Every structure is written in C-alpha cells, then in structure tokens.
C-alpha positions in Angstrom: -15.4 42.9 -91.9 -14.6 41.8 -95.4 -11.7 39.6 -96.4 -10.1 42.4 -98.4 -10.0 44.6 -95.3 -8.0 42.2 -93.2 -5.6 41.1 -96.0 -2.0 42.0 -95.3 -0.2 44.5 -97.5 1.7 43.0 -100.3 5.5 42.6 -99.6 8.0 44.1 -101.9 9.8 41.4 -103.8 13.2 40.6 -102.6 12.9 42.5 -99.4 12.5 40.8 -96.0 9.7 41.6 -93.6 10.0 44.8 -91.7 10.5 43.2 -88.3 13.3 41.1 -89.8 14.9 44.1 -91.5 14.8 46.0 -88.2 16.5 43.1 -86.3 18.9 45.4 -84.6 21.3 48.2 -85.3 24.2 47.4 -87.6 22.5 44.3 -89.1 24.4 44.8 -92.4 27.7 45.1 -90.6 27.0 42.0 -88.5 26.3 40.0 -91.7 29.5 41.3 -93.3 31.6 40.4 -90.2 29.9 37.0 -90.0 30.6 36.4 -93.7 34.2 37.3 -93.4 34.6 34.9 -90.4 32.8 32.1 -92.2 34.8 32.4 -95.4 38.0 32.5 -93.3 37.1 29.4 -91.3 35.4 27.3 -93.9 36.6 28.5 -97.2 34.5 29.6 -100.2 33.0 26.2 -101.1 31.9 25.2 -97.6 30.4 28.6 -96.7 26.7 29.1 -97.4 24.4 32.1 -97.2 22.3 30.1 -94.6 25.4 29.6 -92.5 26.4 33.3 -92.7 22.8 34.3 -91.7 22.9 31.9 -88.7 26.3 33.3 -87.6 24.9 36.8 -87.9 21.7 36.0 -86.1 19.4 37.0 -89.0 17.3 35.2 -91.6 19.0 34.2 -94.9 16.5 36.6 -96.8 18.2 39.5 -95.1 21.6 38.4 -96.4 20.2 38.3 -99.9 18.5 41.6 -99.4 21.7 43.4 -98.5 24.2 41.5 -100.7 22.5 39.4 -103.3 24.3 36.2 -104.2 27.0 34.3 -102.4 29.6 35.6 -104.8 28.5 39.2 -104.0 28.7 38.5 -100.2 32.2 37.1 -100.8 33.2 40.2 -102.7 31.9 42.5 -100.0 33.8 40.4 -97.4 37.0 40.7 -99.4 36.6 44.4 -99.7 36.2 44.6 -96.0 39.4 42.6 -95.5 41.3 44.9 -97.9 39.9 48.1 -96.4 42.9 48.8 -94.2 45.2 48.3 -97.3 45.8 51.6 -99.1 45.3 51.6 -102.8 49.1 51.8 -103.5 49.9 55.5 -103.7 53.2 54.6 -101.9 54.1 52.4 -104.9 53.6 55.2 -107.4 54.8 58.0 -105.2 55.1 61.4 -106.8 55.2 59.9 -110.3 58.9 59.1 -110.2 59.8 55.5 -111.3 63.1 55.6 -109.5 62.9 52.9 -106.9 59.4 51.8 -107.9 60.5 48.1 -107.8 61.5 48.4 -104.1 58.4 50.3 -103.2 56.2 47.7 -104.8 58.0 44.8 -103.1 57.8 46.6 -99.7 54.1 47.4 -100.2 53.2 43.7 -100.8 55.4 42.4 -98.0 54.1 44.9 -95.5 50.5 44.1 -96.3 51.2 40.4 -95.6 53.3 41.0 -92.5 50.5 43.1 -90.9 48.7 40.8 -88.5 45.5 42.8 -89.0 45.2 41.7 -92.6 47.3 38.5 -92.9 44.7 36.0 -91.6 42.0 37.3 -93.8 44.3 37.4 -96.8 45.2 33.8 -96.2 41.5 32.9 -96.3 40.9 34.9 -99.5 43.9 33.3 -101.2 43.0 29.7 -100.2 39.5 30.3 -101.5 40.9 31.8 -104.7 43.2 28.8 -105.3 40.2 26.4 -105.2 37.2 28.2 -106.6 37.0 30.3 -109.8 34.3 32.7 -108.4 36.7 33.6 -105.5 39.6 33.9 -107.9 37.6 36.3 -110.1 36.8 38.5 -107.1 40.4 38.6 -106.1 41.6 39.4 -109.6 39.1 42.3 -109.9 40.1 43.8 -106.5 43.8 43.5 -107.1 43.5 45.0 -110.6 41.4 47.9 -109.3 43.5 48.6 -106.1 47.0 48.1 -107.4 47.7 47.3 -111.0 45.7 50.0 -112.7 47.3 52.7 -110.5 50.8 51.4 -111.1 50.3 50.9 -114.9 49.0 54.4 -115.3 52.4 55.8 -114.2 54.6 53.6 -116.4 56.0 55.3 -119.5 57.0 52.1 -121.2 55.4 49.7 -123.8 52.7 47.4 -122.4 52.4 49.0 -119.0 49.5 46.9 -117.8 51.3 43.6 -118.7 54.4 44.8 -116.9 52.3 45.7 -113.8 50.6 42.3 -113.9 54.0 40.5 -114.3 55.4 42.3 -111.3 52.3 41.6 -109.2 52.3 37.9 -110.2 55.9 37.7 -108.9 54.8 39.1 -105.5 51.7 36.9 -105.4 53.9 33.9 -106.0 56.1 34.9 -103.1 53.0 35.4 -100.9 51.7 31.9 -101.7 55.0 30.2 -101.0 55.9 32.2 -97.9 52.5 32.6 -96.2 50.2 29.9 -97.6 52.4 26.9 -98.3 55.2 28.1 -95.9 58.1 26.8 -97.9 61.5 27.2 -96.2 63.8 29.0 -96.1 61.5 31.6 -97.7 58.9 31.4 -95.0 61.3 32.5 -92.3 63.5 34.9 -94.3 63.6 38.5 -93.0 61.2 40.6 -94.9 63.8 43.2 -95.7 66.0 40.6 -97.3 63.1 39.6 -99.5 62.6 43.2 -100.5 66.3 43.6 -101.3 66.4 40.5 -103.5 63.2 41.1 -105.3 63.3 44.8 -105.9 65.7 44.8 -108.9 63.6 42.3 -110.7 60.4 44.3 -110.2 62.2 47.4 -111.3 63.2 45.7 -114.5 59.7 44.5 -115.1 58.3 47.9 -114.6 60.8 50.3 -116.2 63.1 48.4 -118.6 62.4 49.9 -122.1 63.0 46.4 -123.6 
C-alpha cells in the first residue's frame, strides 16, 4: 500500500471535521443559546468563543464555522433575543400619525416590561454601554427594526433624525429605569410613564417645526 493511498482526504478550510459537525441535532441552536447565556452572564468583554463552545458542548471550530467572529456570534445572539419583539408595525399603525407618540412609548415600555425579553435586553444594553462592537450591533438592529420603519411614515422634514431623537428618549428611560434603577422612575407605573412621555414623542415625530 502506498503512502498516497492511505492519506486522509483534505479538509475544507474553515469547516470542522465531519464527526464534529455532526455532534448532535440542533448544534447550531445549542451554540446560539449558549452564546446568549454567556453574554448575559459575563458581558461582552468577558465572553469568549472558547467559553461559548464549552457551554454548548462543541469545539470552538464549530462556533467559527456557523457564526464566524465573536462579533458575529454576538449579533446572532442579540437577534435571537429580539426575535419575540415585533418590528414595530404597532407604532406606525395604518399610516396615521395621530397618537404615534403614545404608540411608540407603549411599544418600548411593553418590550422592557415583558419578562421574556427584559433579562436579555439588560445584558445587551450593559454590553453596549461598555464595548463599541456591542454598541454597533445594537445600533444596527434598533435602526433596522424600529427607526427605519417609523421614519418611512413621517411626512415632516428630517424624518430619520426625528425617529432617532424619539428612540433616544426611550432608550434613556430604559437605561435609568431598568439598568441603573433610578427612583422614583424605576418603580413608577408603566402607564404613567407612557402618559408623561407620549406628548414629547408626538412633538418629536410630527411637529412641522
């Protein structure tokens, strides 16, 4: 038998061995769930691809195969976190801007008040506050899911700026209420927050200036 006859077939670059890739059904989903848990518990800086792989029970090469870099794993984990959150059709409604400020305020508050999304959103925000790569992912997803849709419906000058201004107002409330937990905002009834904030958002979004 010659040496060439017994040589293993060359492996495709960037792809893990077949036995590793077939490490069980739902390997990609396990990695994604492990990544979300690791980022939530440790934050962006202290989470590593190796740690995610260990938590998912796979080799780090499989994580790279499915998701690429750490930033890309983080983006996929954030997408998974935001999956239950609808892209904001309730904010825009049927195209009418009457009451859009109240709808936007309620949309943001309900997302944060939902136990299914709050813990993961807290992890995402904490990471975004301390690491630019995490902040970039969050900016991109918020822009795509909310701001572009709202801005498209505004019939006023500088619609995207107005949508960003309104969103920044609500993000500030989210940070103070849910991340830093400043009182009395942290314990104020959600409906009271909506009532107080809605007129300001309405002005941001529809005032002809």
